[in-house]
C-alpha positions in Angstrom: -0.2 0.1 0.1 1.6 3.6 -0.9 1.4 5.9 1.5 -1.1 8.4 -0.2 -3.5 5.6 0.4 -2.3 4.6 3.6 -5.2 5.2 6.0 -4.4 5.0 9.9 -6.6 2.6 11.6 -7.2 4.8 14.8 -10.8 6.9 14.7 -10.4 10.7 15.0 -11.5 11.7 18.4 -15.0 13.6 18.9 -12.7 16.8 19.3 -11.2 16.1 16.3 -14.7 16.1 14.2 -16.0 19.0 16.0 -12.8 20.8 14.8 -13.6 19.6 11.3 -17.2 20.6 11.4 -16.5 24.2 13.0 -13.5 24.9 11.0 -11.9 26.4 13.7 -8.2 26.9 14.2 -7.6 26.2 18.1 -4.4 24.3 18.8 -4.9 21.5 20.2 -2.5 20.7 23.0 -2.6 17.8 25.3 -4.1 19.2 28.2 -6.9 21.1 26.1 -7.7 17.6 24.7 -8.1 16.0 28.2 -10.1 19.2 29.3 -12.2 18.5 26.7 -12.6 14.5 26.8 -13.8 15.4 30.4 -16.3 17.7 29.5 -17.6 15.6 26.6 -17.7 12.4 28.8 -20.0 14.7 31.8 -23.6 15.9 32.0 -23.3 17.7 35.3 -22.2 20.8 33.9 -18.8 20.9 36.0 -17.2 24.2 37.1 -13.5 24.8 36.3 -12.3 23.3 39.7 -14.5 20.2 39.0 -12.8 19.9 35.8 -9.1 20.2 37.3 -10.1 17.8 40.0 -11.4 15.3 37.0 -8.2 15.8 34.8 -5.6 15.6 37.8 -6.2 12.0 38.1 -5.1 11.5 34.6 -2.2 14.2 34.3 -1.1 14.9 37.7 1.0 17.7 36.7 -1.9 20.0 35.5 -2.4 23.3 37.2 -5.6 25.2 38.3 -4.2 27.7 35.8 -3.7 25.6 33.0 -7.4 24.4 33.2 -8.7 27.7 33.2 -6.5 28.6 30.0 -7.8 25.3 28.1 -11.5 26.1 29.0 -11.0 29.7 27.8 -9.5 28.6 24.4 -11.9 25.7 23.9 -14.8 28.4 24.7 -13.2 31.0 22.3 -12.9 28.5 20.0 -16.3 27.5 20.0 -15.9 23.8 20.8 -17.6 24.3 24.6 -20.1 26.3 25.8 -19.7 28.5 29.0 -22.8 28.4 31.0 -23.7 30.8 33.8 -26.5 30.8 36.2 -26.9 34.0 38.0 -23.8 34.7 40.5 -22.4 31.0 40.5 -19.3 29.9 39.4 -19.3 29.5 35.6 -19.8 25.9 34.4 -18.8 24.3 31.1 -20.6 22.3 28.5 -19.4 20.0 25.5 -23.2 20.0 23.9 -23.2 22.2 21.1 -26.5 21.3 20.3 -29.7 24.0 20.8 -30.6 23.6 24.3 -31.2 25.4 27.5 -30.6 24.1 31.2 -32.5 23.6 34.2 -31.0 24.7 37.4 -32.0 23.1 40.5 -32.6 26.0 43.1 -32.3 23.3 45.9 -28.8 21.5 45.3 -27.8 23.6 42.5 -27.3 20.8 39.8 -27.6 22.0 36.5 -28.4 19.6 33.7 -29.7 20.1 29.9 -33.2 20.8 29.0 -33.8 19.6 25.2 -36.9 21.1 23.2 -39.4 18.3 22.9 -40.6 19.8 19.3 -39.0 21.8 16.6 -38.4 25.4 18.3 -37.4 28.6 16.4 -36.5 31.1 18.9 -37.3 33.9 16.6 -40.7 33.2 16.2 -41.5 32.2 20.4 -40.0 35.7 21.6 -41.0 38.8 20.6 -38.1 40.5 19.6 -37.1 44.2 18.4 -37.8 44.0 14.3 -34.6 42.9 12.4 -33.0 41.3 15.4 -31.3 38.3 14.3 -30.5 35.6 17.2 -27.1 34.6 17.4 -27.2 32.0 20.3 -29.8 31.3 23.2 -29.1 31.5 26.4 -31.9 30.5 28.9 -31.9 29.0 32.4 -35.1 27.3 34.0 -35.2 27.3 37.5 -37.1 24.8 39.8 -36.4 21.9 42.1 -35.0 18.6 40.9 -36.6 15.2 41.0 -34.2 13.8 43.6 -34.3 17.3 45.9 -38.0 16.9 45.6 -38.1 13.1 46.6 -35.7 14.0 49.8 -38.5 16.4 51.0 -41.3 14.4 50.5 
């Protein structure tokens, strides 16, 4: 097999695929890959400190400052979302599909909430005439089922 027709048997990572689709030029250092992988495997929208603790197990030499820098670069490159709920610490999400976040007022858990049907924010919200939506940032507040069951 010639070198030009040889294909690597390794599958591209989720991050590599996301980079290809988005066409972003974020340089992928090993630490950025590790931080992204932690987020891709998480559904709890971890804080930077949570990400640091999870990456530290795989990469003991990583610092909290490096994690913050990785999160900043991945967010700026459009590879992850930064989730801000009121005055709480920023959280991070690798889910780039259109969704909003449910925030439990009791335990602080943040989880994804996806629309059950097609949803066009421009048709649902009364926006200024001629406005163009670039992203949706909505938080729904309430009490999660776990906290409700604890009160019962």
